[in-house]
TIVO-2410 file (N, C-alpha, C; in nm, 3 decimals):
# residues 159
REC num residu      c1      c2      c3 atome chaine
REC   1      X  -1.153   3.027  -1.159     N      A
REC   1      X  -1.187   2.886  -1.154    CA      A
REC   1      X  -1.134   2.827  -1.023     C      A
REC   2      X  -1.217   2.755  -0.951     N      A
REC   2      X  -1.176   2.692  -0.826    CA      A
REC   2      X  -1.088   2.571  -0.857     C      A
REC   3      X  -0.996   2.545  -0.766     N      A
REC   3      X  -0.907   2.430  -0.783    CA      A
REC   3      X  -0.985   2.300  -0.772     C      A
REC   4      X  -0.953   2.207  -0.858     N      A
REC   4      X  -1.014   2.075  -0.847    CA      A
REC   4      X  -0.905   1.976  -0.807     C      A
REC   5      X  -0.940   1.888  -0.714     N      A
REC   5      X  -0.845   1.790  -0.663    CA      A
REC   5      X  -0.870   1.655  -0.730     C      A
REC   6      X  -0.763   1.588  -0.764     N      A
REC   6      X  -0.772   1.459  -0.832    CA      A
REC   6      X  -0.686   1.358  -0.758     C      A
REC   7      X  -0.752   1.268  -0.685     N      A
REC   7      X  -0.677   1.172  -0.602    CA      A
REC   7      X  -0.612   1.060  -0.684     C      A
REC   8      X  -0.511   1.004  -0.625     N      A
REC   8      X  -0.440   0.891  -0.684    CA      A
REC   8      X  -0.404   0.788  -0.577     C      A
REC   9      X  -0.441   0.815  -0.452     N      A
REC   9      X  -0.398   0.728  -0.342    CA      A
REC   9      X  -0.456   0.587  -0.352     C      A
REC  10      X  -0.576   0.572  -0.405     N      A
REC  10      X  -0.633   0.436  -0.416    CA      A
REC  10      X  -0.561   0.354  -0.522     C      A
REC  11      X  -0.497   0.420  -0.616     N      A
REC  11      X  -0.422   0.348  -0.719    CA      A
REC  11      X  -0.278   0.318  -0.678     C      A
REC  12      X  -0.216   0.408  -0.604     N      A
REC  12      X  -0.075   0.391  -0.568    CA      A
REC  12      X  -0.053   0.326  -0.432     C      A
REC  13      X  -0.134   0.362  -0.334     N      A
REC  13      X  -0.107   0.320  -0.196    CA      A
REC  13      X  -0.104   0.169  -0.176     C      A
REC  14      X  -0.195   0.089  -0.232     N      A
REC  14      X  -0.190  -0.055  -0.204    CA      A
REC  14      X  -0.055  -0.120  -0.239     C      A
REC  15      X  -0.001  -0.088  -0.356     N      A
REC  15      X   0.128  -0.146  -0.393    CA      A
REC  15      X   0.241  -0.092  -0.306     C      A
REC  16      X   0.230   0.034  -0.268     N      A
REC  16      X   0.333   0.091  -0.180    CA      A
REC  16      X   0.325   0.029  -0.040     C      A
REC  17      X   0.205  -0.005   0.008     N      A
REC  17      X   0.193  -0.072   0.138    CA      A
REC  17      X   0.255  -0.210   0.132     C      A
REC  18      X   0.240  -0.280   0.021     N      A
REC  18      X   0.306  -0.411   0.005    CA      A
REC  18      X   0.458  -0.392   0.010     C      A
REC  19      X   0.506  -0.290  -0.059     N      A
REC  19      X   0.649  -0.260  -0.057    CA      A
REC  19      X   0.697  -0.229   0.085     C      A
REC  20      X   0.619  -0.151   0.161     N      A
REC  20      X   0.655  -0.119   0.299    CA      A
REC  20      X   0.657  -0.245   0.386     C      A
REC  21      X   0.561  -0.334   0.365     N      A
REC  21      X   0.557  -0.459   0.442    CA      A
REC  21      X   0.680  -0.545   0.410     C      A
REC  22      X   0.717  -0.552   0.283     N      A
REC  22      X   0.837  -0.626   0.246    CA      A
REC  22      X   0.962  -0.563   0.305     C      A
REC  23      X   0.966  -0.430   0.308     N      A
REC  23      X   1.080  -0.361   0.369    CA      A
REC  23      X   1.087  -0.391   0.519     C      A
REC  24      X   0.973  -0.396   0.585     N      A
REC  24      X   0.971  -0.431   0.728    CA      A
REC  24      X   1.016  -0.573   0.752     C      A
REC  25      X   0.975  -0.664   0.666     N      A
REC  25      X   1.018  -0.804   0.676    CA      A
REC  25      X   1.169  -0.815   0.654     C      A
REC  26      X   1.217  -0.746   0.553     N      A
REC  26      X   1.361  -0.744   0.525    CA      A
REC  26      X   1.438  -0.686   0.643     C      A
REC  27      X   1.383  -0.584   0.706     N      A
REC  27      X   1.444  -0.522   0.823    CA      A
REC  27      X   1.463  -0.625   0.934     C      A
REC  28      X   1.360  -0.702   0.962     N      A
REC  28      X   1.367  -0.802   1.069    CA      A
REC  28      X   1.468  -0.912   1.037     C      A
REC  29      X   1.468  -0.961   0.915     N      A
REC  29      X   1.560  -1.069   0.877    CA      A
REC  29      X   1.704  -1.022   0.881     C      A
REC  30      X   1.731  -0.905   0.823     N      A
REC  30      X   1.868  -0.853   0.823    CA      A
REC  30      X   1.914  -0.823   0.965     C      A
REC  31      X   1.827  -0.768   1.049     N      A
REC  31      X   1.864  -0.742   1.188    CA      A
REC  31      X   1.904  -0.872   1.258     C      A
REC  32      X   1.824  -0.976   1.241     N      A
REC  32      X   1.853  -1.104   1.304    CA      A
REC  32      X   1.987  -1.159   1.257     C      A
REC  33      X   2.011  -1.158   1.126     N      A
REC  33      X   2.136  -1.212   1.073    CA      A
REC  33      X   2.257  -1.130   1.116     C      A
REC  34      X   2.243  -0.998   1.116     N      A
REC  34      X   2.355  -0.914   1.161    CA      A
REC  34      X   2.379  -0.927   1.311     C      A
REC  35      X   2.273  -0.948   1.388     N      A
REC  35      X   2.287  -0.964   1.533    CA      A
REC  35      X   2.367  -1.089   1.567     C      A
REC  36      X   2.358  -1.190   1.483     N      A
REC  36      X   2.439  -1.311   1.503    CA      A
REC  36      X   2.588  -1.281   1.487     C      A
REC  37      X   2.618  -1.182   1.405     N      A
REC  37      X   2.758  -1.147   1.378    CA      A
REC  37      X   2.809  -1.042   1.476     C      A
REC  38      X   2.740  -0.926   1.484     N      A
REC  38      X   2.783  -0.817   1.574    CA      A
REC  38      X   2.660  -0.731   1.606     C      A
REC  39      X   2.625  -0.723   1.732     N      A
REC  39      X   2.503  -0.651   1.771    CA      A
REC  39      X   2.512  -0.501   1.743     C      A
REC  40      X   2.634  -0.444   1.748     N      A
REC  40      X   2.648  -0.299   1.722    CA      A
REC  40      X   2.617  -0.268   1.576     C      A
REC  41      X   2.669  -0.349   1.486     N      A
REC  41      X   2.641  -0.329   1.343    CA      A
REC  41      X   2.492  -0.350   1.317     C      A
REC  42      X   2.435  -0.451   1.383     N      A
REC  42      X   2.291  -0.479   1.367    CA      A
REC  42      X   2.208  -0.359   1.410     C      A
REC  43      X   2.245  -0.294   1.519     N      A
REC  43      X   2.169  -0.178   1.568    CA      A
REC  43      X   2.178  -0.060   1.471     C      A
REC  44      X   2.298  -0.035   1.419     N      A
REC  44      X   2.315   0.077   1.326    CA      A
REC  44      X   2.234   0.053   1.198     C      A
REC  45      X   2.245  -0.066   1.142     N      A
REC  45      X   2.171  -0.097   1.019    CA      A
REC  45      X   2.021  -0.098   1.045     C      A
REC  46      X   1.979  -0.150   1.159     N      A
REC  46      X   1.837  -0.153   1.193    CA      A
REC  46      X   1.781  -0.012   1.208     C      A
REC  47      X   1.854   0.077   1.274     N      A
REC  47      X   1.806   0.215   1.290    CA      A
REC  47      X   1.795   0.285   1.154     C      A
REC  48      X   1.894   0.264   1.068     N      A
REC  48      X   1.889   0.325   0.934    CA      A
REC  48      X   1.771   0.268   0.854     C      A
REC  49      X   1.752   0.137   0.860     N      A
REC  49      X   1.641   0.074   0.787    CA      A
REC  49      X   1.507   0.117   0.844     C      A
REC  50      X   1.499   0.127   0.975     N      A
REC  50      X   1.374   0.169   1.039    CA      A
REC  50      X   1.338   0.312   0.999     C      A
REC  51      X   1.440   0.398   0.991     N      A
REC  51      X   1.415   0.535   0.945    CA      A
REC  51      X   1.360   0.534   0.802     C      A
REC  52      X   1.414   0.447   0.718     N      A
REC  52      X   1.364   0.435   0.581    CA      A
REC  52      X   1.220   0.387   0.574     C      A
REC  53      X   1.185   0.291   0.658     N      A
REC  53      X   1.047   0.240   0.661    CA      A
REC  53      X   0.952   0.348   0.713     C      A
REC  54      X   0.994   0.422   0.815     N      A
REC  54      X   0.910   0.531   0.868    CA      A
REC  54      X   0.889   0.637   0.761     C      A
REC  55      X   0.995   0.672   0.688     N      A
REC  55      X   0.983   0.770   0.579    CA      A
REC  55      X   0.886   0.719   0.473     C      A
REC  56      X   0.895   0.590   0.439     N      A
REC  56      X   0.808   0.532   0.338    CA      A
REC  56      X   0.661   0.536   0.381     C      A
REC  57      X   0.634   0.503   0.507     N      A
REC  57      X   0.497   0.508   0.558    CA      A
REC  57      X   0.445   0.652   0.554     C      A
REC  58      X   0.529   0.748   0.593     N      A
REC  58      X   0.490   0.889   0.586    CA      A
REC  58      X   0.460   0.931   0.441     C      A
REC  59      X   0.541   0.883   0.348     N      A
REC  59      X   0.520   0.915   0.207    CA      A
REC  59      X   0.388   0.858   0.157     C      A
REC  60      X   0.358   0.734   0.194     N      A
REC  60      X   0.232   0.671   0.150    CA      A
REC  60      X   0.113   0.747   0.207     C      A
REC  61      X   0.122   0.788   0.332     N      A
REC  61      X   0.012   0.862   0.394    CA      A
REC  61      X  -0.006   1.000   0.331     C      A
REC  62      X   0.100   1.055   0.273     N      A
REC  62      X   0.089   1.188   0.210    CA      A
REC  62      X   0.014   1.183   0.077     C      A
REC  63      X  -0.004   1.064   0.019     N      A
REC  63      X  -0.077   1.054  -0.108    CA      A
REC  63      X  -0.219   1.109  -0.095     C      A
REC  64      X  -0.283   1.080   0.015     N      A
REC  64      X  -0.422   1.125   0.036    CA      A
REC  64      X  -0.426   1.276   0.062     C      A
REC  65      X  -0.328   1.328   0.136     N      A
REC  65      X  -0.327   1.470   0.172    CA      A
REC  65      X  -0.285   1.561   0.058     C      A
REC  66      X  -0.211   1.509  -0.038     N      A
REC  66      X  -0.157   1.592  -0.145    CA      A
REC  66      X  -0.203   1.542  -0.282     C      A
REC  67      X  -0.328   1.568  -0.318     N      A
REC  67      X  -0.377   1.523  -0.449    CA      A
REC  67      X  -0.321   1.611  -0.562     C      A
REC  68      X  -0.341   1.567  -0.683     N      A
REC  68      X  -0.308   1.648  -0.800    CA      A
REC  68      X  -0.410   1.761  -0.807     C      A
REC  69      X  -0.364   1.882  -0.840     N      A
REC  69      X  -0.452   1.998  -0.847    CA      A
REC  69      X  -0.456   2.056  -0.988     C      A
REC  70      X  -0.576   2.090  -1.032     N      A
REC  70      X  -0.594   2.170  -1.153    CA      A
REC  70      X  -0.653   2.300  -1.101     C      A
REC  71      X  -0.571   2.406  -1.106     N      A
REC  71      X  -0.607   2.532  -1.041    CA      A
REC  71      X  -0.598   2.646  -1.142     C      A
REC  72      X  -0.700   2.662  -1.223     N      A
REC  72      X  -0.704   2.773  -1.318    CA      A
REC  72      X  -0.592   2.766  -1.420     C      A
REC  73      X  -0.485   2.839  -1.395     N      A
REC  73      X  -0.375   2.847  -1.490    CA      A
REC  73      X  -0.261   2.753  -1.459     C      A
REC  74      X  -0.271   2.676  -1.352     N      A
REC  74      X  -0.160   2.586  -1.319    CA      A
REC  74      X  -0.210   2.446  -1.289     C      A
REC  75      X  -0.121   2.353  -1.314     N      A
REC  75      X  -0.146   2.212  -1.289    CA      A
REC  75      X  -0.036   2.165  -1.196     C      A
REC  76      X  -0.074   2.113  -1.080     N      A
REC  76      X   0.024   2.064  -0.983    CA      A
REC  76      X   0.015   1.912  -0.981     C      A
REC  77      X   0.113   1.850  -1.043     N      A
REC  77      X   0.120   1.703  -1.048    CA      A
REC  77      X   0.218   1.658  -0.941     C      A
REC  78      X   0.174   1.563  -0.857     N      A
REC  78      X   0.264   1.516  -0.752    CA      A
REC  78      X   0.231   1.374  -0.710     C      A
REC  79      X   0.328   1.315  -0.645     N      A
REC  79      X   0.313   1.183  -0.584    CA      A
REC  79      X   0.349   1.200  -0.437     C      A
REC  80      X   0.253   1.249  -0.360     N      A
REC  80      X   0.278   1.277  -0.219    CA      A
REC  80      X   0.390   1.377  -0.204     C      A
REC  81      X   0.472   1.355  -0.102     N      A
REC  81      X   0.587   1.443  -0.087    CA      A
REC  81      X   0.712   1.383  -0.150     C      A
REC  82      X   0.696   1.273  -0.224     N      A
REC  82      X   0.810   1.208  -0.289    CA      A
REC  82      X   0.857   1.289  -0.410     C      A
REC  83      X   0.764   1.329  -0.495     N      A
REC  83      X   0.800   1.401  -0.617    CA      A
REC  83      X   0.681   1.482  -0.664     C      A
REC  84      X   0.711   1.585  -0.740     N      A
REC  84      X   0.604   1.666  -0.795    CA      A
REC  84      X   0.658   1.772  -0.888     C      A
REC  85      X   0.568   1.829  -0.965     N      A
REC  85      X   0.606   1.934  -1.059    CA      A
REC  85      X   0.484   2.023  -1.082     C      A
REC  86      X   0.509   2.152  -1.096     N      A
REC  86      X   0.402   2.248  -1.127    CA      A
REC  86      X   0.418   2.291  -1.273     C      A
REC  87      X   0.308   2.283  -1.347     N      A
REC  87      X   0.309   2.310  -1.491    CA      A
REC  87      X   0.202   2.413  -1.523     C      A
REC  88      X   0.233   2.517  -1.599     N      A
REC  88      X   0.127   2.605  -1.647    CA      A
REC  88      X   0.033   2.527  -1.740     C      A
REC  89      X  -0.096   2.544  -1.722     N      A
REC  89      X  -0.195   2.473  -1.803    CA      A
REC  89      X  -0.174   2.502  -1.952     C      A
REC  90      X  -0.131   2.623  -1.983     N      A
REC  90      X  -0.110   2.660  -2.123    CA      A
REC  90      X   0.000   2.578  -2.190     C      A
REC  91      X   0.090   2.520  -2.112     N      A
REC  91      X   0.199   2.439  -2.169    CA      A
REC  91      X   0.159   2.295  -2.199     C      A
REC  92      X   0.041   2.254  -2.155     N      A
REC  92      X  -0.004   2.116  -2.180    CA      A
REC  92      X  -0.048   2.107  -2.326     C      A
REC  93      X   0.017   2.019  -2.401     N      A
REC  93      X  -0.018   2.004  -2.543    CA      A
REC  93      X  -0.114   1.888  -2.566     C      A
REC  94      X  -0.106   1.784  -2.483     N      A
REC  94      X  -0.194   1.668  -2.501    CA      A
REC  94      X  -0.198   1.585  -2.373     C      A
REC  95      X  -0.307   1.511  -2.358     N      A
REC  95      X  -0.320   1.413  -2.250    CA      A
REC  95      X  -0.354   1.282  -2.318     C      A
REC  96      X  -0.268   1.183  -2.298     N      A
REC  96      X  -0.286   1.055  -2.366    CA      A
REC  96      X  -0.316   0.944  -2.266     C      A
REC  97      X  -0.394   0.848  -2.313     N      A
REC  97      X  -0.427   0.731  -2.231    CA      A
REC  97      X  -0.356   0.605  -2.280     C      A
REC  98      X  -0.285   0.616  -2.392     N      A
REC  98      X  -0.207   0.502  -2.441    CA      A
REC  98      X  -0.076   0.553  -2.501     C      A
REC  99      X   0.027   0.470  -2.491     N      A
REC  99      X   0.160   0.506  -2.538    CA      A
REC  99      X   0.245   0.379  -2.540     C      A
REC 100      X   0.359   0.390  -2.601     N      A
REC 100      X   0.456   0.281  -2.601    CA      A
REC 100      X   0.527   0.282  -2.465     C      A
REC 101      X   0.563   0.167  -2.416     N      A
REC 101      X   0.626   0.156  -2.285    CA      A
REC 101      X   0.754   0.237  -2.272     C      A
REC 102      X   0.829   0.248  -2.381     N      A
REC 102      X   0.955   0.321  -2.376    CA      A
REC 102      X   0.935   0.472  -2.356     C      A
REC 103      X   0.818   0.523  -2.390     N      A
REC 103      X   0.794   0.667  -2.378    CA      A
REC 103      X   0.799   0.716  -2.234     C      A
REC 104      X   0.754   0.635  -2.140     N      A
REC 104      X   0.757   0.681  -2.000    CA      A
REC 104      X   0.890   0.651  -1.933     C      A
REC 105      X   0.979   0.585  -2.005     N      A
REC 105      X   1.112   0.556  -1.950    CA      A
REC 105      X   1.218   0.652  -2.002     C      A
REC 106      X   1.177   0.741  -2.091     N      A
REC 106      X   1.272   0.839  -2.145    CA      A
REC 106      X   1.323   0.932  -2.035     C      A
REC 107      X   1.437   0.990  -2.060     N      A
REC 107      X   1.497   1.084  -1.964    CA      A
REC 107      X   1.410   1.208  -1.945     C      A
REC 108      X   1.337   1.250  -2.048     N      A
REC 108      X   1.256   1.372  -2.038    CA      A
REC 108      X   1.112   1.345  -1.994     C      A
REC 109      X   1.085   1.225  -1.944     N      A
REC 109      X   0.951   1.191  -1.891    CA      A
REC 109      X   0.962   1.168  -1.741     C      A
REC 110      X   0.873   1.230  -1.667     N      A
REC 110      X   0.867   1.213  -1.522    CA      A
REC 110      X   0.753   1.118  -1.490     C      A
REC 111      X   0.784   1.004  -1.430     N      A
REC 111      X   0.682   0.904  -1.398    CA      A
REC 111      X   0.643   0.917  -1.252     C      A
REC 112      X   0.527   0.977  -1.227     N      A
REC 112      X   0.477   0.993  -1.091    CA      A
REC 112      X   0.390   0.875  -1.049     C      A
REC 113      X   0.381   0.774  -1.134     N      A
REC 113      X   0.307   0.653  -1.099    CA      A
REC 113      X   0.385   0.565  -1.003     C      A
REC 114      X   0.512   0.599  -0.981     N      A
REC 114      X   0.601   0.525  -0.892    CA      A
REC 114      X   0.605   0.377  -0.931     C      A
REC 115      X   0.555   0.286  -0.848     N      A
REC 115      X   0.563   0.144  -0.882    CA      A
REC 115      X   0.437   0.094  -0.952     C      A
REC 116      X   0.339   0.180  -0.973     N      A
REC 116      X   0.218   0.144  -1.047    CA      A
REC 116      X   0.235   0.191  -1.192     C      A
REC 117      X   0.174   0.118  -1.286     N      A
REC 117      X   0.183   0.160  -1.425    CA      A
REC 117      X   0.089   0.278  -1.447     C      A
REC 118      X   0.137   0.388  -1.504     N      A
REC 118      X   0.053   0.507  -1.522    CA      A
REC 118      X  -0.066   0.482  -1.615     C      A
REC 119      X  -0.173   0.560  -1.593     N      A
REC 119      X  -0.288   0.549  -1.684    CA      A
REC 119      X  -0.307   0.677  -1.766     C      A
REC 120      X  -0.227   0.781  -1.741     N      A
REC 120      X  -0.231   0.903  -1.821    CA      A
REC 120      X  -0.089   0.955  -1.845     C      A
REC 121      X  -0.071   1.016  -1.961     N      A
REC 121      X   0.055   1.081  -1.994    CA      A
REC 121      X   0.023   1.223  -2.037     C      A
REC 122      X   0.071   1.319  -1.960     N      A
REC 122      X   0.050   1.461  -1.989    CA      A
REC 122      X   0.173   1.509  -2.066     C      A
REC 123      X   0.152   1.550  -2.191     N      A
REC 123      X   0.263   1.598  -2.274    CA      A
REC 123      X   0.266   1.750  -2.273     C      A
REC 124      X   0.386   1.805  -2.275     N      A
REC 124      X   0.405   1.950  -2.270    CA      A
REC 124      X   0.460   1.999  -2.403     C      A
REC 125      X   0.418   2.120  -2.444     N      A
REC 125      X   0.468   2.173  -2.570    CA      A
REC 125      X   0.611   2.225  -2.558     C      A
REC 126      X   0.649   2.269  -2.438     N      A
REC 126      X   0.786   2.313  -2.410    CA      A
REC 126      X   0.832   2.242  -2.284     C      A
REC 127      X   0.959   2.207  -2.277     N      A
REC 127      X   1.005   2.140  -2.155    CA      A
REC 127      X   1.007   2.236  -2.036     C      A
REC 128      X   0.988   2.180  -1.918     N      A
REC 128      X   1.004   2.258  -1.795    CA      A
REC 128      X   1.124   2.199  -1.722     C      A
REC 129      X   1.195   2.283  -1.652     N      A
REC 129      X   1.313   2.237  -1.580    CA      A
REC 129      X   1.275   2.193  -1.440     C      A
REC 130      X   1.321   2.077  -1.404     N      A
REC 130      X   1.304   2.023  -1.269    CA      A
REC 130      X   1.442   1.979  -1.226     C      A
REC 131      X   1.496   2.052  -1.132     N      A
REC 131      X   1.636   2.036  -1.093    CA      A
REC 131      X   1.721   2.058  -1.217     C      A
REC 132      X   1.800   1.961  -1.260     N      A
REC 132      X   1.882   1.979  -1.380    CA      A
REC 132      X   1.827   1.898  -1.497     C      A
REC 133      X   1.699   1.869  -1.494     N      A
REC 133      X   1.637   1.781  -1.593    CA      A
REC 133      X   1.524   1.853  -1.665     C      A
REC 134      X   1.522   1.842  -1.796     N      A
REC 134      X   1.414   1.901  -1.877    CA      A
REC 134      X   1.303   1.797  -1.890     C      A
REC 135      X   1.181   1.832  -1.850     N      A
REC 135      X   1.066   1.742  -1.852    CA      A
REC 135      X   0.974   1.781  -1.967     C      A
REC 136      X   0.944   1.686  -2.055     N      A
REC 136      X   0.851   1.709  -2.167    CA      A
REC 136      X   0.720   1.633  -2.150     C      A
REC 137      X   0.718   1.536  -2.058     N      A
REC 137      X   0.597   1.457  -2.035    CA      A
REC 137      X   0.594   1.410  -1.890     C      A
REC 138      X   0.472   1.403  -1.835     N      A
REC 138      X   0.454   1.355  -1.697    CA      A
REC 138      X   0.351   1.243  -1.700     C      A
REC 139      X   0.391   1.127  -1.651     N      A
REC 139      X   0.301   1.012  -1.643    CA      A
REC 139      X   0.250   1.000  -1.500     C      A
REC 140      X   0.124   0.959  -1.484     N      A
REC 140      X   0.067   0.944  -1.350    CA      A
REC 140      X  -0.040   0.837  -1.351     C      A
REC 141      X  -0.070   0.786  -1.233     N      A
REC 141      X  -0.176   0.686  -1.215    CA      A
REC 141      X  -0.286   0.750  -1.132     C      A
REC 142      X  -0.397   0.787  -1.196     N      A
REC 142      X  -0.509   0.852  -1.129    CA      A
REC 142      X  -0.615   0.751  -1.089     C      A
REC 143      X  -0.688   0.782  -0.982     N      A
REC 143      X  -0.803   0.701  -0.943    CA      A
REC 143      X  -0.916   0.716  -1.045     C      A
REC 144      X  -0.936   0.838  -1.095     N      A
REC 144      X  -1.041   0.866  -1.194    CA      A
REC 144      X  -0.981   0.950  -1.307     C      A
REC 145      X  -0.917   0.885  -1.404     N      A
REC 145      X  -0.852   0.962  -1.511    CA      A
REC 145      X  -0.948   1.046  -1.593     C      A
REC 146      X  -1.072   1.001  -1.611     N      A
REC 146      X  -1.169   1.078  -1.692    CA      A
REC 146      X  -1.201   1.212  -1.626     C      A
REC 147      X  -1.214   1.214  -1.494     N      A
REC 147      X  -1.242   1.339  -1.423    CA      A
REC 147      X  -1.124   1.435  -1.435     C      A
REC 148      X  -1.002   1.382  -1.429     N      A
REC 148      X  -0.884   1.467  -1.444    CA      A
REC 148      X  -0.879   1.527  -1.584     C      A
REC 149      X  -0.903   1.445  -1.685     N      A
REC 149      X  -0.901   1.495  -1.824    CA      A
REC 149      X  -1.006   1.603  -1.843     C      A
REC 150      X  -1.126   1.583  -1.790     N      A
REC 150      X  -1.234   1.683  -1.803    CA      A
REC 150      X  -1.195   1.814  -1.735     C      A
REC 151      X  -1.139   1.806  -1.615     N      A
REC 151      X  -1.100   1.928  -1.543    CA      A
REC 151      X  -0.987   2.000  -1.615     C      A
REC 152      X  -0.891   1.925  -1.668     N      A
REC 152      X  -0.780   1.987  -1.739    CA      A
REC 152      X  -0.828   2.052  -1.868     C      A
REC 153      X  -0.917   1.987  -1.941     N      A
REC 153      X  -0.972   2.046  -2.063    CA      A
REC 153      X  -1.050   2.174  -2.032     C      A
REC 154      X  -1.127   2.173  -1.923     N      A
REC 154      X  -1.201   2.293  -1.883    CA      A
REC 154      X  -1.105   2.407  -1.849     C      A
REC 155      X  -0.996   2.375  -1.783     N      A
REC 155      X  -0.896   2.477  -1.748    CA      A
REC 155      X  -0.826   2.529  -1.873     C      A
REC 156      X  -0.800   2.441  -1.969     N      A
REC 156      X  -0.734   2.483  -2.093    CA      A
REC 156      X  -0.825   2.574  -2.174     C      A
REC 157      X  -0.955   2.546  -2.176     N      A
REC 157      X  -1.050   2.630  -2.249    CA      A
REC 157      X  -1.062   2.766  -2.181     C      A
REC 158      X  -1.064   2.767  -2.048     N      A
REC 158      X  -1.079   2.891  -1.972    CA      A
REC 158      X  -0.954   2.978  -1.979     C      A
REC 159      X  -0.839   2.916  -2.002     N      A
REC 159      X  -0.712   2.993  -2.002    CA      A
REC 159      X  -0.689   3.069  -2.130     C      A
***
């Protein structure tokens, strides 16, 4: 089975661009206020903040380059280069479109929707380890959730 790509950049990027713009505005205001006090401190804080804004812009741009993949026996869920997890398709027990708000805030749920509210919750029959954390569910915000569900169901049937 060929890998199918499922984008999420149209759902996540607009809110992240607003966040980046606010971070840039905050950078300018803090630089100005710190420069009134001590220009050396202002430069250090500005360089650190600027590095953070550059990283954020790079992360937002990676959303388009790194879509979610359904590739035969594996499912690669990610949010650009910020976060991601690879799951065997056989471990997916359910895909839900509705849930209680507390379910995506649990310690064993990975929310790849970042600052957007997720539109799908992928539940796993067994937890997978990500760093030192056991993940039982992955929430994400897809541009076309129906296409993702169809591709995942086709992969589950084929597996």
